[in-house]
C-alpha positions as CSV (number, residue, x, y, z in Angstrom):
1,M,-35.3,8.5,112.5
2,V,-36.8,10.0,115.7
3,G,-37.2,13.3,113.8
4,L,-38.9,11.6,110.9
5,L,-41.5,9.9,113.1
6,L,-41.9,13.1,115.0
7,I,-42.7,15.0,111.9
8,A,-45.1,12.1,110.6
9,V,-47.0,12.2,113.9
10,L,-47.2,15.8,113.8
11,F,-48.5,15.8,110.2
12,L,-51.1,13.2,110.9
13,K,-52.3,15.1,114.0
14,T,-52.7,18.4,112.3
15,R,-53.8,17.4,108.8
16,A,-57.2,18.9,109.6
17,Y,-56.0,22.1,111.1
18,Q,-57.2,25.1,109.3
19,K,-58.1,22.7,106.4
20,V,-60.7,24.9,104.7
21,Y,-58.4,27.8,104.8
22,V,-55.3,26.0,103.3
23,K,-57.3,24.2,100.7
24,Q,-58.4,27.6,99.2
25,L,-54.8,28.8,98.8
26,P,-53.4,28.8,95.2
27,S,-51.1,25.7,94.6
28,K,-49.0,27.8,92.1
29,E,-48.1,30.3,94.8
30,H,-47.9,27.8,97.6
31,P,-46.3,24.5,96.1
32,F,-45.9,23.0,99.5
33,R,-49.4,23.7,100.8
34,L,-49.7,20.1,101.9
35,L,-47.6,21.0,104.9
36,Y,-49.3,24.3,105.7
37,S,-51.7,22.8,108.3
38,L,-48.7,21.5,110.1
39,C,-46.8,24.9,109.9
40,L,-49.9,26.9,111.0
41,Y,-50.2,24.6,114.0
42,L,-46.5,25.1,114.8
43,L,-46.8,29.0,114.4
44,L,-50.3,29.5,116.1
45,E,-50.6,26.9,118.8
46,T,-47.0,27.3,120.1
47,K,-47.4,31.1,120.3
48,L,-44.2,31.2,117.9
49,Y,-46.2,33.7,115.7
50,N,-46.4,36.2,118.5
51,V,-42.6,36.5,118.4
52,L,-42.5,36.7,114.6
53,E,-45.2,39.3,114.5
54,R,-42.8,41.8,116.2
55,K,-40.6,41.8,113.0
56,K,-42.3,45.0,111.8
57,E,-39.7,45.7,109.2
58,E,-40.6,42.2,107.4
59,Q,-44.2,43.0,107.8
60,E,-43.9,46.5,106.1
61,L,-41.9,44.9,103.2
62,L,-44.7,42.3,102.7
63,K,-47.3,44.9,102.9
64,Q,-45.8,46.7,100.0
65,L,-45.9,43.5,97.8
66,H,-49.3,42.5,98.9
67,I,-51.4,45.8,98.6
68,G,-54.7,45.9,100.3
69,E,-54.2,42.6,101.9
70,D,-54.2,41.9,105.6
71,A,-50.7,42.3,106.7
72,C,-50.8,39.6,109.5
73,E,-52.1,37.1,107.1
74,V,-49.5,37.7,104.5
75,Q,-46.7,37.4,107.1
76,L,-48.2,34.2,108.4
77,L,-48.3,32.7,104.9
78,Y,-44.9,33.8,104.3
79,W,-43.6,31.9,107.2
80,C,-45.7,28.9,106.4
81,K,-43.9,28.9,103.0
82,K,-40.5,29.2,104.6
83,L,-41.1,26.4,107.4
84,S,-42.6,24.1,104.6
85,V,-39.5,24.3,102.5
86,L,-37.3,23.5,105.5
87,I,-39.4,20.6,106.7
88,T,-39.3,19.2,103.1
89,V,-35.5,19.5,103.1
90,F,-35.2,17.9,106.6
91,V,-37.4,15.0,105.6
92,G,-35.6,14.5,102.3
93,S,-32.1,14.5,104.1
94,I,-33.5,11.9,106.7
95,L,-34.6,9.7,103.7
96,L,-31.3,10.1,102.1
97,I,-29.5,9.2,105.3
98,L,-31.6,6.1,105.7
99,A,-31.0,5.1,102.2
100,L,-27.2,5.4,102.7
101,E,-27.3,3.5,105.9
102,F,-29.5,0.5,105.0
103,G,-29.8,0.6,101.0
104,G,-27.8,-1.6,98.9
105,S,-26.3,-3.6,101.7
106,G,-27.0,-6.8,99.9
107,A,-26.9,-10.4,101.4
108,K,-24.8,-11.0,104.2
109,S,-21.5,-12.7,103.3
110,L,-20.4,-13.7,107.0
111,L,-22.5,-16.5,108.5
112,N,-22.7,-17.7,112.2
113,K,-19.8,-19.5,113.7
114,G,-17.1,-18.0,111.6
115,Y,-18.1,-19.2,108.0
116,L,-17.8,-17.3,104.9
117,E,-20.4,-18.1,102.2
118,R,-19.3,-17.9,98.5
119,E,-21.5,-17.3,95.3
120,D,-22.6,-20.3,93.2
121,V,-20.5,-21.2,90.1
122,G,-21.0,-18.6,87.5
123,Q,-22.2,-15.9,89.9
124,G,-18.8,-14.3,90.1
125,N,-16.4,-13.3,93.0
126,R,-17.5,-11.5,96.0
127,Q,-15.5,-8.8,97.8
128,I,-16.2,-8.5,101.5
129,V,-14.5,-6.6,104.5
130,I,-14.5,-8.4,107.9
131,S,-13.5,-7.1,111.3
132,V,-11.1,-9.3,113.1
133,D,-11.3,-9.0,116.9
134,T,-7.9,-10.5,118.5
135,E,-6.8,-10.8,122.1
136,G,-4.1,-8.4,122.8
137,K,-4.4,-6.7,119.4
138,D,-6.7,-3.9,118.1
139,A,-9.4,-5.0,115.9
140,E,-8.5,-5.1,112.2
141,E,-10.5,-4.8,109.1
142,V,-9.5,-7.5,106.5
143,Q,-10.6,-7.4,102.9
144,V,-11.3,-10.7,101.5
145,E,-12.1,-11.7,98.0
146,V,-14.2,-14.7,98.1
147,P,-14.2,-16.3,94.6
148,E,-17.2,-18.2,93.3
149,Q,-17.4,-21.8,93.6
150,T,-15.0,-23.6,91.3
151,Y,-14.7,-26.9,89.9
152,T,-12.2,-29.5,91.0
153,D,-8.5,-29.6,90.3
154,K,-9.0,-31.8,87.4
155,E,-11.2,-29.2,85.7
156,L,-8.7,-26.4,86.2
157,Q,-6.6,-25.8,83.1
158,K,-4.7,-22.9,81.3
159,K,-1.2,-22.3,82.3
160,M,1.2,-19.3,81.2
161,E,5.0,-18.7,81.1
162,E,7.3,-16.1,82.6
163,A,10.7,-14.3,82.1
164,K,13.2,-15.7,84.4
165,K,15.9,-12.9,84.2
166,Y,13.4,-10.1,85.1
167,V,12.2,-12.2,88.2
168,T,15.7,-13.0,89.3
169,K,16.8,-9.4,89.1
170,N,13.9,-7.7,90.7
171,Y,12.2,-10.3,93.3
172,L,14.3,-9.1,96.1
173,G,12.8,-5.7,96.0
174,N,14.8,-3.3,98.3
175,N,16.7,-5.9,100.0
176,K,20.5,-5.9,99.4
177,N,20.9,-9.8,98.7
178,E,19.2,-13.0,99.6
179,Q,21.2,-13.5,102.8
180,E,19.8,-10.3,104.5
181,I,16.0,-10.2,104.0
182,C,14.7,-7.4,106.2
183,S,11.8,-5.9,104.0
184,S,8.9,-7.2,101.9
185,L,9.9,-8.9,98.5
186,Y,8.7,-7.8,95.1
187,L,6.9,-10.9,93.9
188,M,5.4,-9.7,90.7
189,N,2.2,-11.3,89.1
190,Q,3.0,-10.1,85.5
191,I,6.1,-9.5,83.5
192,P,6.0,-5.9,82.1
193,N,5.0,-5.5,78.4
194,S,4.3,-9.2,77.9
195,S,1.5,-11.7,78.5
196,I,3.5,-13.9,80.8
197,S,2.2,-14.2,84.3
198,V,3.7,-15.5,87.5
199,T,2.5,-17.3,90.5
200,W,4.4,-17.6,93.7
201,T,4.5,-20.4,96.3
202,S,6.1,-19.6,99.7
203,W,7.1,-22.8,101.5
204,N,7.1,-21.0,104.7
205,D,4.2,-18.6,104.3
206,R,4.1,-18.0,108.0
207,V,7.2,-15.7,107.4
208,I,6.9,-14.7,103.8
209,G,3.5,-14.4,102.2
210,E,2.8,-15.3,98.6
211,D,2.3,-11.7,97.9
212,G,6.0,-10.9,99.1
213,S,4.8,-9.6,102.6
214,L,7.3,-10.2,105.3
215,H,6.2,-11.3,108.7
216,N,9.5,-11.6,110.4
217,G,7.8,-10.5,113.8
218,L,6.9,-14.1,114.2
219,I,10.3,-15.5,114.2
220,Q,13.1,-15.4,116.9
221,K,16.0,-16.1,114.8
222,I,17.3,-16.0,111.2
223,E,15.1,-18.4,109.3
224,L,15.7,-20.0,105.7
225,C,12.5,-19.6,103.4
226,E,12.1,-21.4,100.1
227,L,10.1,-19.7,97.2
228,T,9.0,-21.1,94.0
229,A,8.0,-18.8,91.0
230,T,5.9,-20.4,88.4
231,L,6.2,-18.8,84.8
232,M,3.3,-19.5,82.7
233,Y,2.5,-18.7,79.2
234,G,-0.1,-20.8,77.3
235,D,0.5,-24.4,78.0
236,R,4.0,-24.0,79.1
237,A,5.1,-23.6,82.7
238,E,8.6,-23.3,84.1
239,E,9.7,-23.0,87.7
240,L,12.3,-21.0,89.5
241,N,13.5,-21.7,93.0
242,F,14.9,-19.1,95.5
243,S,16.3,-19.5,98.8
244,V,16.3,-16.5,101.2
245,M,17.5,-15.8,104.7
246,V,15.0,-13.7,106.8
247,N,16.1,-11.7,109.7
248,P,13.9,-11.5,112.8
249,A,12.2,-8.2,113.7
250,D,12.3,-6.7,117.2
251,D,8.5,-6.8,117.7
252,M,5.5,-7.4,115.5
253,T,3.8,-3.9,114.3
254,Q,0.1,-3.4,113.8
255,E,0.8,-3.3,110.1
256,E,2.8,-6.5,110.1
257,W,-0.1,-8.1,112.1
258,R,-2.4,-6.8,109.5
259,D,-0.4,-8.5,106.9
260,V,-0.5,-11.8,108.9
261,L,-4.3,-11.6,109.0
262,N,-4.7,-11.0,105.4
263,T,-2.3,-13.9,104.5
264,T,-4.0,-16.4,106.8
265,I,-7.4,-15.7,105.9
266,E,-6.6,-15.7,102.1
267,E,-4.9,-19.0,102.4
268,V,-8.0,-20.6,104.3
269,V,-10.1,-19.2,101.4
270,Q,-8.0,-20.5,98.5
271,N,-7.5,-24.0,100.1
272,N,-11.5,-24.5,100.3
273,L,-12.4,-23.4,96.7
274,S,-14.8,-26.2,96.1
275,R,-16.7,-25.8,99.5
276,K,-19.9,-23.7,99.8
277,K,-19.0,-22.6,103.4
278,I,-15.5,-21.7,104.4
279,E,-14.8,-22.1,108.2
280,L,-12.4,-19.2,109.3
281,P,-9.6,-20.2,111.7
282,K,-10.6,-19.6,115.5
283,A,-7.0,-18.8,116.3
284,I,-4.2,-17.2,114.3
285,N,-0.6,-17.6,115.4
286,G,-1.8,-18.8,118.8
287,K,-4.1,-15.8,119.3
288,M,-7.9,-16.3,119.6
289,V,-9.8,-14.2,117.0
290,T,-13.4,-13.4,116.4
291,Y,-15.2,-12.1,113.3
292,A,-17.8,-9.5,112.4
293,E,-18.7,-8.0,109.1
294,A,-17.2,-4.6,109.0
295,K,-19.5,-1.7,108.9
296,K,-19.5,0.7,106.1
297,K,-18.2,4.1,106.7
298,S,-21.4,6.2,107.5
299,Q,-22.1,9.2,105.2
300,S,-24.9,10.4,107.7
301,G,-22.6,13.2,109.2
302,I,-21.8,14.7,105.8
303,V,-25.6,14.6,104.8
304,F,-26.5,16.2,108.0
305,L,-24.2,18.9,107.7
306,F,-25.1,19.4,104.1
307,T,-28.6,19.7,105.2
308,I,-27.9,22.2,107.8
309,G,-26.0,24.2,105.2
310,I,-29.0,24.0,102.7
311,A,-31.4,24.9,105.3
312,V,-29.3,28.0,106.4
313,L,-29.0,29.0,102.7
314,L,-32.7,28.6,102.1
315,W,-33.4,30.8,105.1
316,I,-31.1,33.3,103.9
317,S,-32.4,33.3,100.4
318,F,-36.0,33.9,101.5
319,S,-34.9,37.1,103.1
320,Q,-32.8,37.9,99.9
321,E,-35.8,37.1,97.7
322,L,-38.0,39.4,99.6
323,K,-35.5,42.2,99.3
324,R,-35.1,41.6,95.5
325,S,-39.0,41.5,95.3
326,I,-39.1,45.0,96.9
327,E,-36.6,46.4,94.5
328,K,-38.5,44.9,91.5
329,R,-41.6,46.6,93.0
330,E,-39.8,49.9,93.3
331,Q,-38.4,49.7,89.7
332,Q,-41.8,48.9,88.3
333,M,-43.4,51.7,90.2
334,L,-40.6,54.3,88.9
335,V,-41.4,52.9,85.3
336,D,-45.2,53.4,85.5
337,Y,-44.9,56.9,87.3
338,P,-44.6,59.0,84.0
339,E,-47.6,57.2,82.5
340,L,-49.7,57.6,85.6
341,I,-48.8,61.3,86.0
342,N,-49.6,61.9,82.2
343,K,-53.0,60.2,82.5
344,F,-53.9,62.1,85.4
345,T,-52.9,65.4,83.9
346,L,-54.9,64.8,80.7
347,L,-57.9,64.0,82.7
348,L,-57.6,67.2,84.7
349,S,-57.1,69.2,81.7
350,A,-60.3,67.6,80.2
351,G,-62.2,69.2,83.2
352,M,-62.5,66.5,85.7
353,T,-61.8,67.0,89.4
354,V,-59.0,65.1,91.3
355,N,-61.4,62.8,92.8
356,M,-63.0,62.0,89.4
357,A,-59.7,61.6,87.5
358,W,-58.3,59.3,90.3
359,G,-61.6,57.0,90.1
360,K,-61.4,56.9,86.4
361,I,-57.8,55.6,86.3
362,A,-58.5,53.2,89.1
363,T,-61.6,51.6,87.5
364,E,-60.0,51.4,84.1
365,Y,-57.0,49.5,85.5
366,R,-59.3,47.0,87.6
367,K,-61.5,46.4,84.4
368,K,-58.4,45.6,82.2
369,V,-56.9,43.2,84.9
370,E,-60.2,41.4,85.2
371,E,-60.5,41.1,81.4
372,G,-56.8,39.8,81.3
373,R,-55.5,42.6,79.2
374,K,-53.3,43.9,82.1
375,K,-51.1,42.3,84.6
376,K,-50.8,43.4,88.2
377,R,-49.0,46.7,88.6
378,F,-47.9,47.9,92.0
379,A,-48.4,51.5,91.3
380,Y,-51.9,51.1,89.9
381,E,-52.8,48.7,92.9
382,E,-51.7,51.6,95.2
383,W,-53.7,54.0,93.2
384,E,-56.7,51.7,93.3
385,L,-56.3,51.3,97.1
386,T,-56.3,55.2,97.5
387,W,-59.5,55.3,95.4
388,I,-61.2,52.8,97.7
389,E,-60.2,55.0,100.6
390,M,-61.8,57.9,99.0
391,S,-64.9,56.0,98.1
392,N,-65.1,54.8,101.7
393,G,-65.3,58.3,103.1
394,V,-61.7,59.0,103.8
395,S,-60.9,62.7,102.7
396,E,-58.9,63.3,99.6
397,L,-56.2,65.0,101.7
398,A,-55.8,62.0,104.0
399,A,-55.9,59.5,101.1
400,L,-53.4,61.3,99.1
401,E,-51.0,61.4,102.4
402,H,-51.5,57.7,102.7
403,F,-50.7,57.0,99.1
404,G,-47.4,58.8,99.4
405,Q,-46.6,57.0,102.7
406,R,-47.3,53.6,101.3
407,T,-45.3,54.1,98.0
408,K,-42.2,55.1,100.0
409,L,-40.7,56.5,96.8
410,M,-39.6,60.1,96.1
411,P,-41.5,60.8,92.9
412,Y,-44.9,59.5,94.4
413,L,-44.2,61.4,97.6
414,K,-43.6,64.6,95.6
415,F,-46.9,63.9,93.7
416,S,-49.0,63.4,96.5
417,T,-47.5,66.4,98.5
418,L,-48.1,68.6,95.3
419,L,-51.9,67.4,95.2
420,A,-52.4,67.9,99.0
421,Q,-50.8,71.4,99.0
422,N,-53.1,72.4,96.1
423,L,-56.1,70.9,98.0
424,R,-55.2,73.1,100.9
425,K,-54.5,76.4,98.9
426,G,-56.5,75.9,95.9
427,S,-56.1,74.3,92.4
428,K,-54.6,77.4,90.8
429,G,-51.5,76.6,88.9
430,L,-51.9,72.8,89.5
431,L,-52.0,71.9,85.9
432,A,-48.8,73.8,85.0
433,L,-47.0,72.0,87.8
434,L,-48.5,68.5,86.9
435,E,-47.2,69.1,83.2
436,Y,-43.8,69.9,84.3
437,E,-43.7,67.0,86.7
438,A,-44.8,64.7,83.7
439,M,-42.1,66.0,81.5
440,D,-39.5,65.6,84.3
441,A,-40.8,62.0,85.1
442,F,-40.3,61.0,81.3
443,E,-36.9,62.4,81.3
444,N,-36.0,60.4,84.6
445,R,-37.4,57.3,83.0
446,K,-35.3,57.8,79.9
447,Q,-32.3,58.1,82.2
448,M,-33.3,54.9,84.2
449,T,-33.8,52.9,81.0
450,K,-30.3,53.9,79.9
451,R,-28.9,53.0,83.3
452,L,-30.5,49.6,83.3
453,A,-29.3,49.0,79.7
454,E,-25.7,49.7,80.9
455,E,-26.0,47.3,83.8
456,A,-27.4,44.6,81.7
457,G,-24.6,45.1,79.3
458,T,-22.2,44.9,82.1
459,K,-23.7,41.6,83.3
460,L,-23.2,40.2,79.8
461,L,-19.5,40.8,79.7
462,A,-18.7,37.9,81.9
463,P,-20.3,35.2,79.6
464,M,-19.0,37.0,76.5
465,M,-15.4,36.8,77.9
466,I,-15.9,33.0,78.6
467,M,-17.2,32.5,75.0
468,L,-14.2,34.5,73.6
469,I,-11.7,32.3,75.7
470,L,-13.5,29.1,74.4
471,V,-13.3,30.2,70.8
472,M,-9.7,31.1,71.2
473,V,-9.0,27.7,72.7
474,I,-10.9,25.9,69.9
475,I,-8.9,27.9,67.2
476,M,-5.5,27.6,68.7
477,T,-5.6,23.9,69.9
478,P,-5.2,22.6,66.3
479,A,-2.3,25.1,65.6
480,F,-0.3,23.8,68.8
481,Q,-1.1,20.2,67.8
482,S,0.5,20.6,64.3
483,L,3.8,21.9,65.9
């Protein structure tokens, strides 16, 4: 909650920070642009960007993807994008935690002074869990089903029947005989494979609950207990009476005390079916008890850990995405290399100088991009940047060397070195060398295309195998079912 308030305060405080600059950023490339003012404030005003600026390797990678743009600005926007995603995930996780903590709690079932409130007639039963704090015992959570308000006994009807032999044979549970009761009884509510139901009455429910639970920790000597099983089916009801001897336990365990709590509170609830409010006992078996509605188990920890995991994965994914973008750039440039060299060679063959041929290719590319006939291509962007350098007074030799250094790919380095050497020594034999380089480039692209096709085929093997297995399962399942 504190984190959410802190982010809200910072967001309101910084919403006007670099507002004009942030507003002009394209929303398609920056979907979380709304948070960029906050991110810029955190990066620039806290001097955090000075630390990030030292990551020269990252800066170099970004320069390769954003040709001709300011490297520091590109890196700053890259970190704004990362931080905005992390802030969004953090805020979302806090809202989810708040929803889990406070949402869906519904109306309170436990009122002041130890009363339970039931639903009105026709509203259905209510399941609640209350925490019972007892002197000398650990706090216990007791689950109570509070039935809806019912009509009086005169309005209650519908009785059913039961099977005497099954009850007589099985009610003892794991006890050897009715003279030595040491464990809970099996007081079933339904006869198997029939519509006969059974209700039980324990005439000493302090020792044996009506669910068969045994509370022999409350007695000091062997005690006789009477049980009545009412067998009901339709309008017919028959009773079976049993007498059992319960042996005392050495000491009441926490589990036995839990059974006592459940039995006692359930009895109070059932004895007050027609009342709106149910007064819970202030003492159970001579021990003072207090009540509180049990808290639901918090899922905040799991959500927090999940958020941390998501944040770490997102952080890693940004770096991985940057590397994948560099790989795509290199692959695209290698694909474009033969086309560029071929164009350049043809223009030189037509009598143009290196400068004129370079400028023609650059200007034609820019014109096609502006007209929407060509998408951004990294090789052409680098080519155009080199032409801008030449136009601004940088020597052809220096501009060509810069071109090779920026591309960082062997074919382009070889090409720029070839041109640079011929500028130093003269252009004799340059066309023959370029024609050979163009042929070699087309051959290399053919090999690369073949390799990429093989890689794509390998990637398709997994889904194809899965489809094959599914087809085999579909075909073979009916065959096995018919056996």
